[in-house]
C-alpha positions as CSV (number, residue, x, y, z in Angstrom):
1,X,0.1,-0.4,-0.2
2,X,1.3,3.6,-1.2
3,X,0.5,6.9,0.5
4,X,1.0,10.3,-0.7
5,X,3.4,10.7,-3.8
6,X,4.1,7.3,-4.3
7,X,0.3,6.7,-4.2
8,X,0.0,8.5,-7.6
9,X,-0.7,5.9,-10.7
10,X,0.9,7.3,-13.6
11,X,2.9,6.7,-16.8
12,X,2.8,4.6,-20.0
13,X,-0.4,2.4,-20.0
14,X,-2.4,4.0,-17.5
15,X,-6.1,4.4,-17.8
16,X,-7.8,6.1,-15.3
17,X,-11.9,5.6,-14.9
18,X,-14.4,8.0,-12.8
19,X,-16.2,6.5,-9.7
20,X,-19.0,7.7,-7.6
21,X,-19.6,6.3,-3.9
22,X,-23.1,4.2,-4.0
23,X,-26.1,5.9,-3.0
24,X,-27.6,2.5,-1.3
25,X,-24.1,1.5,0.2
26,X,-21.6,4.6,0.5
27,X,-18.7,2.1,1.0
28,X,-18.9,0.8,-2.4
29,X,-16.9,2.5,-5.3
30,X,-18.9,2.2,-8.5
31,X,-17.5,2.3,-12.0
32,X,-19.0,2.4,-15.3
33,X,-18.6,-0.3,-17.3
34,X,-19.9,0.5,-21.0
35,X,-19.3,-3.1,-22.2
36,X,-16.9,-5.8,-22.3
37,X,-15.1,-7.5,-25.5
38,X,-14.1,-10.7,-26.0
39,X,-11.7,-10.7,-29.2
40,X,-14.0,-8.8,-32.0
41,X,-17.1,-9.5,-30.0
42,X,-18.6,-6.4,-28.0
43,X,-21.0,-7.5,-25.3
44,X,-22.8,-4.0,-23.9
45,X,-23.1,-4.3,-19.9
46,X,-26.2,-3.2,-18.0
47,X,-26.5,-3.6,-14.5
48,X,-28.8,-3.4,-11.3
49,X,-28.1,0.1,-10.1
50,X,-27.5,0.7,-6.7
51,X,-27.0,4.6,-7.1
52,X,-24.8,6.8,-8.4
53,X,-23.7,7.2,-12.0
54,X,-21.7,3.5,-11.8
55,X,-22.8,0.1,-12.6
56,X,-20.4,-2.0,-10.8
57,X,-18.6,-1.9,-7.9
58,X,-14.8,-2.5,-7.8
59,X,-13.9,-4.6,-4.9
60,X,-10.2,-6.0,-4.0
61,X,-12.1,-8.5,-1.5
62,X,-14.5,-10.2,-4.2
63,X,-12.4,-13.0,-5.9
64,X,-14.8,-13.6,-8.8
65,X,-16.2,-10.9,-11.2
66,X,-20.1,-11.4,-10.7
67,X,-21.7,-10.3,-13.6
68,X,-25.6,-10.3,-14.7
69,X,-26.6,-14.0,-15.7
70,X,-27.6,-12.8,-19.4
71,X,-24.3,-11.0,-19.5
72,X,-22.2,-13.8,-18.5
73,X,-24.3,-16.1,-20.9
74,X,-23.1,-13.8,-23.9
75,X,-19.9,-13.6,-22.8
76,X,-19.6,-17.3,-22.3
77,X,-20.9,-17.9,-25.5
78,X,-18.3,-15.5,-27.3
79,X,-15.5,-16.8,-25.0
80,X,-16.5,-20.5,-26.1
81,X,-16.6,-19.7,-29.6
82,X,-13.0,-18.4,-29.6
83,X,-11.2,-20.6,-27.7
84,X,-8.7,-23.1,-28.8
85,X,-8.7,-25.8,-25.8
86,X,-10.3,-28.9,-24.5
87,X,-13.6,-28.4,-22.5
88,X,-13.5,-29.6,-19.4
89,X,-16.2,-29.4,-16.4
90,X,-15.6,-27.4,-13.2
91,X,-14.6,-30.0,-9.7
92,X,-16.6,-27.8,-7.8
93,X,-19.7,-27.4,-9.9
94,X,-19.8,-23.4,-10.0
95,X,-18.3,-21.9,-13.4
96,X,-18.3,-22.1,-16.7
97,X,-17.2,-22.9,-19.6
98,X,-14.0,-24.6,-18.5
99,X,-11.0,-26.2,-19.8
100,X,-8.1,-28.7,-19.5
101,X,-5.4,-26.8,-18.7
102,X,-2.5,-27.8,-20.2
103,X,-0.9,-27.9,-23.9
104,X,-4.0,-28.2,-25.5
105,X,-5.2,-24.6,-24.3
106,X,-3.8,-23.2,-27.5
107,X,-5.7,-19.6,-27.4
108,X,-7.5,-17.4,-25.2
109,X,-9.2,-14.6,-26.9
110,X,-8.2,-11.1,-25.9
111,X,-10.7,-9.6,-23.0
112,X,-10.9,-6.1,-22.6
113,X,-13.1,-3.8,-19.9
114,X,-14.6,-0.8,-21.5
115,X,-14.8,1.7,-18.8
116,X,-15.7,5.0,-18.9
117,X,-12.5,6.7,-19.3
118,X,-10.8,4.2,-21.0
119,X,-9.9,0.2,-21.8
120,X,-8.3,-2.3,-19.5
121,X,-7.1,-4.9,-21.6
122,X,-7.0,-8.6,-19.6
123,X,-4.4,-10.8,-19.6
124,X,-5.5,-14.4,-19.6
125,X,-4.9,-14.9,-16.0
126,X,-7.2,-12.1,-15.3
127,X,-9.8,-14.4,-17.2
128,X,-9.4,-17.6,-16.2
129,X,-9.3,-19.1,-12.6
130,X,-7.3,-22.3,-11.6
131,X,-10.2,-24.8,-10.4
132,X,-7.7,-27.5,-9.8
133,X,-4.3,-28.5,-11.0
134,X,-5.7,-29.5,-14.3
135,X,-8.7,-27.3,-14.8
136,X,-9.0,-23.9,-15.4
137,X,-12.7,-21.7,-15.7
138,X,-13.8,-18.1,-16.6
139,X,-13.3,-16.3,-13.5
140,X,-16.7,-14.9,-14.0
141,X,-20.3,-15.5,-12.2
142,X,-23.3,-14.8,-12.8
143,X,-25.4,-12.6,-10.3
144,X,-28.3,-10.2,-11.1
145,X,-28.4,-8.1,-7.4
146,X,-25.3,-6.7,-7.7
147,X,-22.3,-6.6,-10.2
148,X,-18.6,-6.4,-8.8
149,X,-15.1,-6.3,-10.6
150,X,-13.0,-8.6,-8.8
151,X,-9.7,-9.4,-8.2
152,X,-8.4,-11.8,-10.0
153,X,-9.6,-9.5,-13.1
154,X,-7.0,-6.8,-11.0
155,X,-3.9,-9.2,-10.8
156,X,-0.8,-7.8,-12.0
157,X,-2.5,-4.3,-12.1
158,X,-1.3,-1.5,-9.8
159,X,-4.8,0.5,-8.7
160,X,-4.8,3.9,-7.7
161,X,-7.8,5.5,-5.8
162,X,-7.7,9.2,-6.1
163,X,-10.6,10.3,-3.5
164,X,-10.3,14.1,-4.1
165,X,-10.5,13.4,-7.9
166,X,-13.1,10.4,-7.8
167,X,-11.1,8.4,-10.1
168,X,-9.4,4.8,-10.4
169,X,-6.3,4.4,-12.1
170,X,-5.2,0.8,-13.7
171,X,-1.6,0.5,-14.6
172,X,-0.5,-2.9,-15.9
173,X,2.5,-4.4,-13.7
174,X,4.6,-7.0,-12.8
175,X,3.3,-7.3,-9.1
176,X,6.4,-10.0,-8.5
177,X,8.7,-6.9,-8.8
178,X,7.4,-4.3,-6.4
């Protein structure tokens, strides 16, 4: 955790998005997620409102990214149509689609979160979560009551909150070196 000048997220690759506090839960910071692209397929994002101008909570304490079930169905279909890998089943029965995590997983389509203010390009480790030694699954879960941008999607990003400007900044970072 950094404070003062060290807390400023700047430099090449920084994406900054405005946030607002939720009127329903003031401790929630809401971002405006316009859409998510899976390869060339752009999926508009609509979510239940928690008040404020955003439609998705950013939370480092929630593991998966929670999205409306209809959005997840569209995203999963776009992902499945483009990924090149052997299908598998989640051993816990929670997530889908899933794939064998070996050399047969040859291509994972690029996934980009299009926030108000800029686009955050996610890496495969931001999109797929290991469910066992041999299975990875899409790290998104369908939930209609609330949408949350979880911590798997934030891995290897320096994430800075400017409370005065009410912005959140994302900078791709190798967190093993910081």
